[in-house]
PQR file of N, CA, C, O and H, with PARSE charges and radii, in Angstrom:
ATOM      1  N   UNK A   1       0.849  -1.173   0.000 -0.4000 1.5000
ATOM      2  CA  UNK A   1       0.000   0.000   0.000 -0.0000 2.0000
ATOM      3  C   UNK A   1       0.897   1.238   0.000  0.5500 1.7000
ATOM      4  O   UNK A   1       1.891   1.271   0.726 -0.5500 1.4000
ATOM      5  N   UNK A   2       0.573   2.239  -0.785 -0.4000 1.5000
ATOM      6  CA  UNK A   2       1.399   3.423  -0.920 -0.0000 2.0000
ATOM      7  C   UNK A   2       1.219   4.395   0.229  0.5500 1.7000
ATOM      8  O   UNK A   2       0.318   4.253   1.057 -0.5500 1.4000
ATOM      9  H   UNK A   2      -0.235   2.213  -1.374  0.4000 1.0000
ATOM     10  N   UNK A   3       2.085   5.371   0.258 -0.4000 1.5000
ATOM     11  CA  UNK A   3       2.023   6.402   1.284 -0.0000 2.0000
ATOM     12  C   UNK A   3       0.706   7.158   1.197  0.5500 1.7000
ATOM     13  O   UNK A   3       0.314   7.596   0.115 -0.5500 1.4000
ATOM     14  H   UNK A   3       2.817   5.485  -0.415  0.4000 1.0000
ATOM     15  N   UNK A   4       0.019   7.315   2.326 -0.4000 1.5000
ATOM     16  CA  UNK A   4      -1.228   8.074   2.365 -0.0000 2.0000
ATOM     17  C   UNK A   4      -2.444   7.257   1.993  0.5500 1.7000
ATOM     18  O   UNK A   4      -3.549   7.795   1.947 -0.5500 1.4000
ATOM     19  H   UNK A   4       0.337   6.959   3.205  0.4000 1.0000
ATOM     20  N   UNK A   5      -2.277   5.981   1.727 -0.4000 1.5000
ATOM     21  CA  UNK A   5      -3.427   5.156   1.383 -0.0000 2.0000
ATOM     22  C   UNK A   5      -4.285   4.907   2.607  0.5500 1.7000
ATOM     23  O   UNK A   5      -3.789   4.868   3.734 -0.5500 1.4000
ATOM     24  H   UNK A   5      -1.378   5.543   1.764  0.4000 1.0000
ATOM     25  N   UNK A   6      -5.559   4.742   2.377 -0.4000 1.5000
ATOM     26  CA  UNK A   6      -6.500   4.543   3.468 -0.0000 2.0000
ATOM     27  C   UNK A   6      -6.929   3.088   3.472  0.5500 1.7000
ATOM     28  O   UNK A   6      -7.405   2.569   2.462 -0.5500 1.4000
ATOM     29  H   UNK A   6      -5.961   4.775   1.462  0.4000 1.0000
ATOM     30  N   UNK A   7      -6.761   2.443   4.590 -0.4000 1.5000
ATOM     31  CA  UNK A   7      -7.161   1.050   4.722 -0.0000 2.0000
ATOM     32  C   UNK A   7      -8.224   0.964   5.804  0.5500 1.7000
ATOM     33  O   UNK A   7      -7.937   1.156   6.986 -0.5500 1.4000
ATOM     34  H   UNK A   7      -6.375   2.864   5.410  0.4000 1.0000
ATOM     35  N   UNK A   8      -9.457   0.673   5.392 -0.4000 1.5000
ATOM     36  CA  UNK A   8     -10.560   0.615   6.353 -0.0000 2.0000
ATOM     37  C   UNK A   8     -10.359  -0.480   7.393  0.5500 1.7000
ATOM     38  O   UNK A   8     -10.867  -0.367   8.508 -0.5500 1.4000
ATOM     39  H   UNK A   8      -9.690   0.517   4.432  0.4000 1.0000
ATOM     40  N   UNK A   9      -9.639  -1.522   7.054 -0.4000 1.5000
ATOM     41  CA  UNK A   9      -9.437  -2.612   8.011 -0.0000 2.0000
ATOM     42  C   UNK A   9      -8.648  -2.139   9.225  0.5500 1.7000
ATOM     43  O   UNK A   9      -8.785  -2.701  10.311 -0.5500 1.4000
ATOM     44  H   UNK A   9      -9.227  -1.614   6.148  0.4000 1.0000
ATOM     45  N   UNK A  10      -7.824  -1.110   9.050 -0.4000 1.5000
ATOM     46  CA  UNK A  10      -7.070  -0.568  10.178 -0.0000 2.0000
ATOM     47  C   UNK A  10      -7.951   0.271  11.093  0.5500 1.7000
ATOM     48  O   UNK A  10      -7.588   0.528  12.241 -0.5500 1.4000
ATOM     49  H   UNK A  10      -7.713  -0.653   8.167  0.4000 1.0000
ATOM     50  N   UNK A  11      -9.094   0.695  10.598 -0.4000 1.5000
ATOM     51  CA  UNK A  11      -9.946   1.600  11.344 -0.0000 2.0000
ATOM     52  C   UNK A  11     -11.028   0.907  12.158  0.5500 1.7000
ATOM     53  O   UNK A  11     -11.543   1.498  13.107 -0.5500 1.4000
ATOM     54  H   UNK A  11      -9.389   0.487   9.666  0.4000 1.0000
ATOM     55  N   UNK A  12     -11.383  -0.303  11.825 -0.4000 1.5000
ATOM     56  CA  UNK A  12     -12.472  -0.947  12.558 -0.0000 2.0000
ATOM     57  C   UNK A  12     -11.959  -1.724  13.762  0.5500 1.7000
ATOM     58  O   UNK A  12     -10.801  -2.142  13.806 -0.5500 1.4000
ATOM     59  H   UNK A  12     -10.964  -0.784  11.054  0.4000 1.0000
ATOM     60  N   UNK A  13     -12.825  -1.904  14.716 -0.4000 1.5000
ATOM     61  CA  UNK A  13     -12.550  -2.677  15.933 -0.0000 2.0000
ATOM     62  C   UNK A  13     -11.403  -2.108  16.758  0.5500 1.7000
ATOM     63  O   UNK A  13     -10.637  -2.860  17.361 -0.5500 1.4000
ATOM     64  H   UNK A  13     -13.765  -1.565  14.681  0.4000 1.0000
ATOM     65  N   UNK A  14     -11.285  -0.807  16.786 -0.4000 1.5000
ATOM     66  CA  UNK A  14     -10.265  -0.196  17.628 -0.0000 2.0000
ATOM     67  C   UNK A  14     -10.825  -0.017  19.031  0.5500 1.7000
ATOM     68  O   UNK A  14     -11.958   0.432  19.206 -0.5500 1.4000
ATOM     69  H   UNK A  14     -11.908  -0.197  16.296  0.4000 1.0000
ATOM     70  N   UNK A  15     -10.031  -0.367  20.016 -0.4000 1.5000
ATOM     71  CA  UNK A  15     -10.433  -0.165  21.400 -0.0000 2.0000
ATOM     72  C   UNK A  15     -10.035   1.256  21.809  0.5500 1.7000
ATOM     73  O   UNK A  15      -8.856   1.611  21.804 -0.5500 1.4000
ATOM     74  H   UNK A  15      -9.110  -0.732  19.874  0.4000 1.0000
ATOM     75  N   UNK A  16     -11.021   2.041  22.156 -0.4000 1.5000
ATOM     76  CA  UNK A  16     -10.772   3.409  22.568 -0.0000 2.0000
ATOM     77  C   UNK A  16     -11.223   3.547  24.013  0.5500 1.7000
ATOM     78  O   UNK A  16     -12.378   3.275  24.341 -0.5500 1.4000
ATOM     79  H   UNK A  16     -11.979   1.752  22.161  0.4000 1.0000
ATOM     80  N   UNK A  17     -10.302   3.974  24.876 -0.4000 1.5000
ATOM     81  CA  UNK A  17     -10.629   4.165  26.285 -0.0000 2.0000
ATOM     82  C   UNK A  17     -11.331   5.506  26.433  0.5500 1.7000
ATOM     83  O   UNK A  17     -10.714   6.558  26.270 -0.5500 1.4000
ATOM     84  H   UNK A  17      -9.364   4.195  24.609  0.4000 1.0000
ATOM     85  N   UNK A  18     -12.608   5.465  26.740 -0.4000 1.5000
ATOM     86  CA  UNK A  18     -13.393   6.689  26.891 -0.0000 2.0000
ATOM     87  C   UNK A  18     -13.740   6.904  28.350  0.5500 1.7000
ATOM     88  O   UNK A  18     -14.884   7.208  28.690 -0.5500 1.4000
ATOM     89  H   UNK A  18     -13.109   4.610  26.873  0.4000 1.0000
ATOM     90  N   UNK A  19     -12.746   6.744  29.208 -0.4000 1.5000
ATOM     91  CA  UNK A  19     -12.951   6.921  30.643 -0.0000 2.0000
ATOM     92  C   UNK A  19     -13.319   8.376  30.918  0.5500 1.7000
ATOM     93  O   UNK A  19     -12.513   9.280  30.696 -0.5500 1.4000
ATOM     94  H   UNK A  19     -11.818   6.497  28.931  0.4000 1.0000
ATOM     95  N   UNK A  20     -14.520   8.592  31.397 -0.4000 1.5000
ATOM     96  CA  UNK A  20     -15.027   9.947  31.647 -0.0000 2.0000
ATOM     97  C   UNK A  20     -14.215  10.673  32.722  0.5500 1.7000
ATOM     98  O   UNK A  20     -14.171  11.903  32.727 -0.5500 1.4000
ATOM     99  H   UNK A  20     -15.174   7.858  31.578  0.4000 1.0000
ATOM    100  N   UNK A  21     -13.578   9.941  33.623 -0.4000 1.5000
ATOM    101  CA  UNK A  21     -12.820  10.565  34.709 -0.0000 2.0000
ATOM    102  C   UNK A  21     -11.611  11.336  34.186  0.5500 1.7000
ATOM    103  O   UNK A  21     -11.162  12.286  34.827 -0.5500 1.4000
ATOM    104  H   UNK A  21     -13.614   8.942  33.618  0.4000 1.0000
ATOM    105  N   UNK A  22     -11.084  10.943  33.040 -0.4000 1.5000
ATOM    106  CA  UNK A  22      -9.908  11.607  32.476 -0.0000 2.0000
ATOM    107  C   UNK A  22     -10.270  12.793  31.598  0.5500 1.7000
ATOM    108  O   UNK A  22      -9.386  13.500  31.114 -0.5500 1.4000
ATOM    109  H   UNK A  22     -11.448  10.171  32.519  0.4000 1.0000
ATOM    110  N   UNK A  23     -11.557  13.018  31.389 -0.4000 1.5000
ATOM    111  CA  UNK A  23     -11.992  14.099  30.520 -0.0000 2.0000
ATOM    112  C   UNK A  23     -11.706  15.453  31.170  0.5500 1.7000
ATOM    113  O   UNK A  23     -11.699  15.579  32.395 -0.5500 1.4000
ATOM    114  H   UNK A  23     -12.276  12.444  31.783  0.4000 1.0000
ATOM    115  N   UNK A  24     -11.474  16.449  30.340 -0.4000 1.5000
ATOM    116  CA  UNK A  24     -11.217  17.801  30.816 -0.0000 2.0000
ATOM    117  C   UNK A  24     -12.550  18.531  30.918  0.5500 1.7000
ATOM    118  O   UNK A  24     -13.330  18.561  29.966 -0.5500 1.4000
ATOM    119  H   UNK A  24     -11.480  16.346  29.345  0.4000 1.0000
ATOM    120  N   UNK A  25     -12.798  19.111  32.072 -0.4000 1.5000
ATOM    121  CA  UNK A  25     -14.010  19.892  32.270 -0.0000 2.0000
ATOM    122  C   UNK A  25     -13.663  21.353  32.018  0.5500 1.7000
ATOM    123  O   UNK A  25     -13.035  21.999  32.856 -0.5500 1.4000
ATOM    124  H   UNK A  25     -12.164  19.086  32.846  0.4000 1.0000
ATOM    125  N   UNK A  26     -14.070  21.872  30.865 -0.4000 1.5000
ATOM    126  CA  UNK A  26     -13.707  23.242  30.513 -0.0000 2.0000
ATOM    127  C   UNK A  26     -14.472  24.271  31.327  0.5500 1.7000
ATOM    128  O   UNK A  26     -14.124  25.452  31.315 -0.5500 1.4000
ATOM    129  H   UNK A  26     -14.580  21.347  30.184  0.4000 1.0000
ATOM    130  N   UNK A  27     -15.496  23.845  32.023 -0.4000 1.5000
ATOM    131  CA  UNK A  27     -16.292  24.778  32.832 -0.0000 2.0000
ATOM    132  C   UNK A  27     -15.954  24.685  34.323  0.5500 1.7000
ATOM    133  O   UNK A  27     -16.644  25.268  35.159 -0.5500 1.4000
ATOM    134  H   UNK A  27     -15.779  22.886  32.033  0.4000 1.0000
ATOM    135  N   UNK A  28     -14.907  23.963  34.641 -0.4000 1.5000
ATOM    136  CA  UNK A  28     -14.539  23.759  36.033 -0.0000 2.0000
ATOM    137  C   UNK A  28     -14.204  25.068  36.743  0.5500 1.7000
ATOM    138  O   UNK A  28     -14.502  25.223  37.927 -0.5500 1.4000
ATOM    139  H   UNK A  28     -14.347  23.490  33.962  0.4000 1.0000
ATOM    140  N   UNK A  29     -13.586  26.013  36.027 -0.4000 1.5000
ATOM    141  CA  UNK A  29     -13.160  27.260  36.654 -0.0000 2.0000
ATOM    142  C   UNK A  29     -13.868  28.474  36.072  0.5500 1.7000
ATOM    143  O   UNK A  29     -13.283  29.554  35.993 -0.5500 1.4000
ATOM    144  H   UNK A  29     -13.344  25.888  35.065  0.4000 1.0000
ATOM    145  N   UNK A  30     -15.109  28.307  35.669 -0.4000 1.5000
ATOM    146  CA  UNK A  30     -15.879  29.457  35.182 -0.0000 2.0000
ATOM    147  C   UNK A  30     -16.113  30.428  36.326  0.5500 1.7000
ATOM    148  O   UNK A  30     -16.320  30.021  37.470 -0.5500 1.4000
ATOM    149  H   UNK A  30     -15.583  27.430  35.734  0.4000 1.0000
ATOM    150  N   UNK A  31     -16.078  31.706  36.009 -0.4000 1.5000
ATOM    151  CA  UNK A  31     -16.276  32.732  37.024 -0.0000 2.0000
ATOM    152  C   UNK A  31     -17.293  33.738  36.528  0.5500 1.7000
ATOM    153  O   UNK A  31     -17.278  34.135  35.363 -0.5500 1.4000
ATOM    154  H   UNK A  31     -15.909  32.037  35.080  0.4000 1.0000
ATOM    155  N   UNK A  32     -18.155  34.134  37.404 -0.4000 1.5000
ATOM    156  CA  UNK A  32     -19.099  35.208  37.117 -0.0000 2.0000
ATOM    157  C   UNK A  32     -18.685  36.396  37.962  0.5500 1.7000
ATOM    158  O   UNK A  32     -18.400  36.255  39.151 -0.5500 1.4000
ATOM    159  H   UNK A  32     -18.167  33.811  38.350  0.4000 1.0000
ATOM    160  N   UNK A  33     -18.653  37.561  37.349 -0.4000 1.5000
ATOM    161  CA  UNK A  33     -18.261  38.735  38.114 -0.0000 2.0000
ATOM    162  C   UNK A  33     -18.256  39.971  37.254  0.5500 1.7000
ATOM    163  O   UNK A  33     -18.621  39.944  36.079 -0.5500 1.4000
ATOM    164  H   UNK A  33     -18.884  37.676  36.383  0.4000 1.0000
ATOM    165  N   UNK A  34     -17.839  41.042  37.861 -0.4000 1.5000
ATOM    166  CA  UNK A  34     -17.788  42.327  37.185 -0.0000 2.0000
ATOM    167  C   UNK A  34     -16.347  42.807  37.101  0.5500 1.7000
ATOM    168  O   UNK A  34     -15.517  42.492  37.954 -0.5500 1.4000
ATOM    169  H   UNK A  34     -17.543  41.064  38.816  0.4000 1.0000
ATOM    170  N   UNK A  35     -16.072  43.566  36.065 -0.4000 1.5000
ATOM    171  CA  UNK A  35     -14.769  44.182  35.889 -0.0000 2.0000
ATOM    172  C   UNK A  35     -14.981  45.679  35.848  0.5500 1.7000
ATOM    173  O   UNK A  35     -15.832  46.184  35.116 -0.5500 1.4000
ATOM    174  H   UNK A  35     -16.746  43.821  35.372  0.4000 1.0000
ATOM    175  N   UNK A  36     -14.203  46.372  36.638 -0.4000 1.5000
ATOM    176  CA  UNK A  36     -14.289  47.825  36.609 -0.0000 2.0000
ATOM    177  C   UNK A  36     -12.877  48.394  36.542  0.5500 1.7000
ATOM    178  O   UNK A  36     -11.928  47.816  37.071 -0.5500 1.4000
ATOM    179  H   UNK A  36     -13.512  45.962  37.233  0.4000 1.0000
ATOM    180  N   UNK A  37     -12.763  49.537  35.880 -0.4000 1.5000
ATOM    181  CA  UNK A  37     -11.473  50.194  35.727 -0.0000 2.0000
ATOM    182  C   UNK A  37     -11.563  51.553  36.393  0.5500 1.7000
ATOM    183  O   UNK A  37     -12.451  52.354  36.101 -0.5500 1.4000
ATOM    184  H   UNK A  37     -13.534  50.007  35.451  0.4000 1.0000
ATOM    185  N   UNK A  38     -10.634  51.792  37.286 -0.4000 1.5000
ATOM    186  CA  UNK A  38     -10.618  53.067  37.983 -0.0000 2.0000
ATOM    187  C   UNK A  38      -9.422  53.878  37.492  0.5500 1.7000
ATOM    188  O   UNK A  38      -8.303  53.369  37.426 -0.5500 1.4000
ATOM    189  H   UNK A  38      -9.912  51.142  37.524  0.4000 1.0000
ATOM    190  N   UNK A  39      -9.657  55.101  37.161 -0.4000 1.5000
ATOM    191  CA  UNK A  39      -8.578  55.962  36.725 -0.0000 2.0000
ATOM    192  C   UNK A  39      -9.126  57.316  36.326  0.5500 1.7000
ATOM    193  O   UNK A  39     -10.283  57.448  35.929 -0.5500 1.4000
ATOM    194  H   UNK A  39     -10.566  55.514  37.215  0.4000 1.0000
ATOM    195  N   UNK A  40      -8.269  58.318  36.439 -0.4000 1.5000
ATOM    196  CA  UNK A  40      -8.710  59.667  36.125 -0.0000 2.0000
ATOM    197  C   UNK A  40      -8.324  60.092  34.709  0.5500 1.7000
ATOM    198  O   UNK A  40      -8.772  61.137  34.238 -0.5500 1.4000
ATOM    199  H   UNK A  40      -7.329  58.211  36.761  0.4000 1.0000
ATOM    200  N   UNK A  41      -7.503  59.300  34.026 -0.4000 1.5000
ATOM    201  CA  UNK A  41      -7.030  59.685  32.697 -0.0000 2.0000
ATOM    202  C   UNK A  41      -8.147  59.507  31.681  0.5500 1.7000
ATOM    203  O   UNK A  41      -8.868  58.510  31.696 -0.5500 1.4000
ATOM    204  H   UNK A  41      -7.139  58.451  34.408  0.4000 1.0000
ATOM    205  N   UNK A  42      -8.277  60.489  30.802 -0.4000 1.5000
ATOM    206  CA  UNK A  42      -9.266  60.341  29.741 -0.0000 2.0000
ATOM    207  C   UNK A  42      -8.571  59.787  28.503  0.5500 1.7000
ATOM    208  O   UNK A  42      -7.355  59.592  28.507 -0.5500 1.4000
ATOM    209  H   UNK A  42      -7.691  61.300  30.790  0.4000 1.0000
ATOM    210  N   UNK A  43      -9.319  59.539  27.466 -0.4000 1.5000
ATOM    211  CA  UNK A  43      -8.779  58.913  26.265 -0.0000 2.0000
ATOM    212  C   UNK A  43      -7.654  59.729  25.653  0.5500 1.7000
ATOM    213  O   UNK A  43      -6.647  59.162  25.230 -0.5500 1.4000
ATOM    214  H   UNK A  43     -10.306  59.697  27.463  0.4000 1.0000
ATOM    215  N   UNK A  44      -7.801  61.045  25.596 -0.4000 1.5000
ATOM    216  CA  UNK A  44      -6.753  61.887  25.010 -0.0000 2.0000
ATOM    217  C   UNK A  44      -5.441  61.768  25.777  0.5500 1.7000
ATOM    218  O   UNK A  44      -4.369  61.734  25.172 -0.5500 1.4000
ATOM    219  H   UNK A  44      -8.619  61.506  25.939  0.4000 1.0000
ATOM    220  N   UNK A  45      -5.520  61.703  27.105 -0.4000 1.5000
ATOM    221  CA  UNK A  45      -4.307  61.540  27.915 -0.0000 2.0000
ATOM    222  C   UNK A  45      -3.629  60.207  27.618  0.5500 1.7000
ATOM    223  O   UNK A  45      -2.406  60.135  27.499 -0.5500 1.4000
ATOM    224  H   UNK A  45      -6.390  61.730  27.596  0.4000 1.0000
ATOM    225  N   UNK A  46      -4.428  59.163  27.500 -0.4000 1.5000
ATOM    226  CA  UNK A  46      -3.873  57.833  27.256 -0.0000 2.0000
ATOM    227  C   UNK A  46      -3.247  57.739  25.866  0.5500 1.7000
ATOM    228  O   UNK A  46      -2.180  57.145  25.709 -0.5500 1.4000
ATOM    229  H   UNK A  46      -5.422  59.221  27.596  0.4000 1.0000
ATOM    230  N   UNK A  47      -3.893  58.314  24.867 -0.4000 1.5000
ATOM    231  CA  UNK A  47      -3.343  58.307  23.516 -0.0000 2.0000
ATOM    232  C   UNK A  47      -2.057  59.127  23.471  0.5500 1.7000
ATOM    233  O   UNK A  47      -1.102  58.744  22.797 -0.5500 1.4000
ATOM    234  H   UNK A  47      -4.759  58.797  24.995  0.4000 1.0000
ATOM    235  N   UNK A  48      -2.028  60.237  24.175 -0.4000 1.5000
ATOM    236  CA  UNK A  48      -0.814  61.046  24.238 -0.0000 2.0000
ATOM    237  C   UNK A  48       0.331  60.292  24.871  0.5500 1.7000
ATOM    238  O   UNK A  48       1.465  60.356  24.394 -0.5500 1.4000
ATOM    239  H   UNK A  48      -2.804  60.548  24.723  0.4000 1.0000
ATOM    240  N   UNK A  49       0.043  59.584  25.935 -0.4000 1.5000
ATOM    241  CA  UNK A  49       1.082  58.792  26.615 -0.0000 2.0000
ATOM    242  C   UNK A  49       1.583  57.673  25.714  0.5500 1.7000
ATOM    243  O   UNK A  49       2.779  57.382  25.694 -0.5500 1.4000
ATOM    244  H   UNK A  49      -0.878  59.532  26.322  0.4000 1.0000
ATOM    245  N   UNK A  50       0.682  57.045  24.971 -0.4000 1.5000
ATOM    246  CA  UNK A  50       1.075  55.997  24.029 -0.0000 2.0000
ATOM    247  C   UNK A  50       1.994  56.562  22.954  0.5500 1.7000
ATOM    248  O   UNK A  50       2.983  55.930  22.584 -0.5500 1.4000
ATOM    249  H   UNK A  50      -0.289  57.281  24.987  0.4000 1.0000
ATOM    250  N   UNK A  51       1.674  57.737  22.459 -0.4000 1.5000
ATOM    251  CA  UNK A  51       2.526  58.378  21.446 -0.0000 2.0000
ATOM    252  C   UNK A  51       3.917  58.653  22.007  0.5500 1.7000
ATOM    253  O   UNK A  51       4.914  58.455  21.313 -0.5500 1.4000
ATOM    254  H   UNK A  51       0.870  58.251  22.760  0.4000 1.0000
ATOM    255  N   UNK A  52       3.993  59.105  23.248 -0.4000 1.5000
ATOM    256  CA  UNK A  52       5.289  59.339  23.893 -0.0000 2.0000
ATOM    257  C   UNK A  52       6.092  58.040  23.999  0.5500 1.7000
ATOM    258  O   UNK A  52       7.297  58.020  23.744 -0.5500 1.4000
ATOM    259  H   UNK A  52       3.184  59.266  23.812  0.4000 1.0000
ATOM    260  N   UNK A  53       5.410  56.963  24.377 -0.4000 1.5000
ATOM    261  CA  UNK A  53       6.098  55.679  24.522 -0.0000 2.0000
ATOM    262  C   UNK A  53       6.625  55.198  23.173  0.5500 1.7000
ATOM    263  O   UNK A  53       7.732  54.666  23.092 -0.5500 1.4000
ATOM    264  H   UNK A  53       4.432  56.979  24.583  0.4000 1.0000
ATOM    265  N   UNK A  54       5.843  55.382  22.123 -0.4000 1.5000
ATOM    266  CA  UNK A  54       6.292  54.968  20.787 -0.0000 2.0000
ATOM    267  C   UNK A  54       7.479  55.804  20.345  0.5500 1.7000
ATOM    268  O   UNK A  54       8.422  55.279  19.753 -0.5500 1.4000
ATOM    269  H   UNK A  54       4.944  55.814  22.188  0.4000 1.0000
ATOM    270  N   UNK A  55       7.441  57.104  20.628 -0.4000 1.5000
ATOM    271  CA  UNK A  55       8.559  57.976  20.262 -0.0000 2.0000
ATOM    272  C   UNK A  55       9.827  57.556  20.991  0.5500 1.7000
ATOM    273  O   UNK A  55      10.913  57.586  20.413 -0.5500 1.4000
ATOM    274  H   UNK A  55       6.674  57.530  21.109  0.4000 1.0000
ATOM    275  N   UNK A  56       9.700  57.163  22.263 -0.4000 1.5000
ATOM    276  CA  UNK A  56      10.850  56.718  23.040 -0.0000 2.0000
ATOM    277  C   UNK A  56      11.449  55.443  22.444  0.5500 1.7000
ATOM    278  O   UNK A  56      12.669  55.277  22.421 -0.5500 1.4000
ATOM    279  H   UNK A  56       8.818  57.139  22.733  0.4000 1.0000
ATOM    280  N   UNK A  57      10.585  54.542  21.960 -0.4000 1.5000
ATOM    281  CA  UNK A  57      11.064  53.279  21.373 -0.0000 2.0000
ATOM    282  C   UNK A  57      11.807  53.501  20.065  0.5500 1.7000
ATOM    283  O   UNK A  57      12.727  52.750  19.742 -0.5500 1.4000
ATOM    284  H   UNK A  57       9.595  54.677  21.979  0.4000 1.0000
ATOM    285  N   UNK A  58      11.420  54.525  19.308 -0.4000 1.5000
ATOM    286  CA  UNK A  58      12.050  54.789  18.022 -0.0000 2.0000
ATOM    287  C   UNK A  58      13.445  55.377  18.166  0.5500 1.7000
ATOM    288  O   UNK A  58      14.255  55.281  17.245 -0.5500 1.4000
ATOM    289  H   UNK A  58      10.672  55.135  19.570  0.4000 1.0000
ATOM    290  N   UNK A  59      13.730  55.976  19.294 -0.4000 1.5000
ATOM    291  CA  UNK A  59      15.035  56.614  19.516 -0.0000 2.0000
ATOM    292  C   UNK A  59      16.097  55.629  19.870  0.5500 1.7000
ATOM    293  O   UNK A  59      17.247  56.012  20.087 -0.5500 1.4000
ATOM    294  H   UNK A  59      13.072  56.054  20.043  0.4000 1.0000
TER
END
């Protein structure tokens, strides 16, 4: 059989361990809550500071 050939006989009667205890629970650490940001800077101040940081990196 050549490379990449599909043989159905290799696919049937496979023993697959489906032990539920080993499964990953993606909801195990779900959190409900609120996020709040405290700060006095407005958008213009933040954009100005970002521009300063970029200018510093270019030097």
